[in-house]
N, C-alpha and C positions, 0 to 999 in steps of 0.2 A: 522250397517252389509257392511260388504267391497265389493266392485263387479268392474267386469271390464269387458270391449263392445267390441268384437274386429268384422270386418264387415270382411267378407270371401264373396265368393260369390257361389253360385245354391244349400248349404249345410246349414242348422243353426244344430252348434250344441248347446245342453246345458252343463254346468260343473255345476253342485248344488250338493252342500254338496258333496265332491268331488267323486261323480257319472256322467257318461257320459251318455248322451243321446239325438241321433237323434229323430229330429224336421221337418216338412218340412217345409221352404218359398222356393216363388218364386223369389225375387229378391236377397235381400243379404242375412248375417248370419251373428246370432249374439250369441254369448255362456257369458253366463254372470260365472263371478267366485260371487263365496258366502263363506261367514265366513272362509276363509282360508288366511295363510300370502303372505303380498303382496311378502317376497321372491321368492311365489309357484307362480307367476304369470303369470311369464316368462315359466316355466316349462312346465305350460297348458298350456300356447299358442302352445309352436312347440309342444305338445304333440297332440291338438286337432287339429293346422293345416296339422300334419303331418297325422294324422287320415281321415280329411276332401280332401286331397292330395292324400290319398289311394282311399278312396271312388268313389273319382273323377275318376277317374284309370280307375274302378273297370266301372263304370257306360260306361265309354266311351270305353269302351272295348267288351262290351254287342253292342251295339250301332250299333258301327264296325262290328261286329259278323253277328249284323242282315242287313246291308244295304248286307254284304259280300253273305246271305246266298238269299238275294233277285236278285241279281245279278246272283246268278248260277242257279238260277228257272227260270229264265228272260231267259239265256240261252237257259237253259236245253229244254226249251216251241220252242225257236225258232230251236233247231234240231230235236225235235218229231217234229214239220211242215218243211221239209225242203220239198225243191220246186220240182215238181213234173219232168219239166227241169231242166236238172244237167248243172252248169259252168263246160267247158271242158279248156283243155291248147294248147292239141293238136290236130292243124289243117294241113290241104293241102292249101300252099301257094297260094293267091287267084291271082294271072296271069296265075296258072300252071291249062291248063284244064282241068278234070277229062275225062280218058281214058275208051275205052272200057274193060281195063282189070278191070281196076274201076271197072266196073259196075256189072264188076260178079260178082267181091271179096265184094259189096256193099250187096250183093243179096247171097249170099253164106252164106253170115258171121253173116246175116241174119239169114237161114233158118238153119244151122249149132246151131248156139244160141239157139232158139225154141226148135229143135229137139231136143237136151239135158236139156233143162231146166232153161235157162243162168239167171236168172237174168235181169229184161227187163234197171237194171239203170245196169247194166256193161253192157250189150248192146250196149249203149247210148255211154257207154267209149271206150269201143273199136271202136266202126264203127268215130267215133270223126275223128281220123285218115284222111280217107275220103273225109273229108268234107270242101271246099275250103270257106275262110274268105266269109262273104254275094253276098253267092251260097245258090238255094234252094237245089243242088246235095250235098247227094244219093236220094233225097225226089221223085224224081219222077221216080226215081230206084222202091220202094216202092211202089209207086199207079200201078204202071204196076203190081209190084210182087200180092198186091190184085187183081186187075183185073182178071191174072191168079187161084189165088185160086176163085173168085166166079164163074168160066167157072169151074172150076177142078170138085167146089160142084154141079155144074146143076143149080145154081141161074139164075133165069131171068122174062122179066115177067111176066109170065104166072106162075111163080114159085117165085117167089121173095125169097129174104133172109128178114125178119124180124131186121126192125134197134135197135125198143126200148128196150132199155138195155143191147146196146151191153156194151156201157161203164163200168155201174155195172158187169153184169155176168163177161165177156171176160175180161178186167185191172183192175182186185178187188185189183192189187199189187198200183195203183196209182190212186191217189186225187187231181185233178182238182180246182182251185177257180180262178171264175172274166172269164176276158180276157182268163184262160185259155180252158176253156169250149169250148167257140165261137169257136177256137184256133184248137182244137179237134175236132169240127164240120167239119168244113173245111176241112178239112181231108177226114173224113171219108166219106163228099157228093164229094168230088173229086177225090176222089177212083170209087167211084160207075159211075161217071161222065162218069169216066175214060172207066168204063167196057162200059154201054152203050150206047158209039162210040162217047162220045164227048171230044173237050182240054181241059180243065180248063184251065182260064188265073192268070195261080200260082203265073206273078210277081206282078200283078196288084191285087193281092187279099192282095200280101204279103210287101206290101208298104209300109202299113200302120200301120202294127207292128211294125213297126220300131225295130226288131228286127233277129237273125243272125238264128232264130229256129225252120223252116218249117221244116226243114227235122226233128226234134226230131220229131212231130206233126204226120207225114207222117207215121215216124215207129212205133208206138202206138198203129197207126189206122192201120198198117198192120198185128201188131198181134192182136191185140182183130180181125179182119175180119177173120184172119187162122184160130186161136180157133175159131168162129165162124163157119167154114166150118166143122172142124172136129167135132163137135158137128153136126152138121146138117148131114154128111157121116156116123155120129155113128164108128169114128175110133178115137185113138191115136191123141195127133198132132203132135206128133213122123211120123207117116205115113201119116200124110199128109204133111210134110218137106220134107220127100225119097221122094214125090209122084214129087211134085215143082220143085224142085229139081231136078232130072229125064228130066226136060219137057227144062230146062235149060245146061245138054248132063252134069252134074258135082251133081250122087251122093251123098243126104247127110247120113254120118255117123249111 
């Protein structure tokens, strides 16, 4: 019996009686040529080598496709889990101190956007221009606005506004994880403390955060409070925003 053996990686090709059969092999591949004239060996070898190369290429393409699919799924998962605190690029220079006009602009921008039911993340992006780097402003503006909202809805020691379920009921579009919950909780409690007649030490609290985002959590807390105040008063959020805007002398649209 005439036979010839050749080693090829990863795939086993067997040429037996003129027919090609694919076999499984882990390390080396050999194909055997039997009952063929010697002058056919070289042509058969070229044929089998070409087929082996084609199969290996197809396998590599499938593997690459799976890898790409895996990367896409991982990327899609990251997009679906976008953080509550959005990165921003526009900000007020750190050396510029906020003015009274900046304070009024921050207040009115929030009330106007909330009255028009603007997406809360769009509000964050719009108000970022008023935030000096490494500064709590305009967070304190939002906390004072929250205190005004609590006064407006009649919240008091005798008839307090319940905070249980505040985030779930009045910030349904936001998802907070880990330390983000603690940051929001601080902003919520700081606003309540301000309404009660105390001035929380914001700088001492946010120093350990090591992030320049207090003002954003103050914004989230204020949005939740105004929505809760409107619900308590039995009026639309738009009406609550209009009433609060009139207190500052600039009615919301």
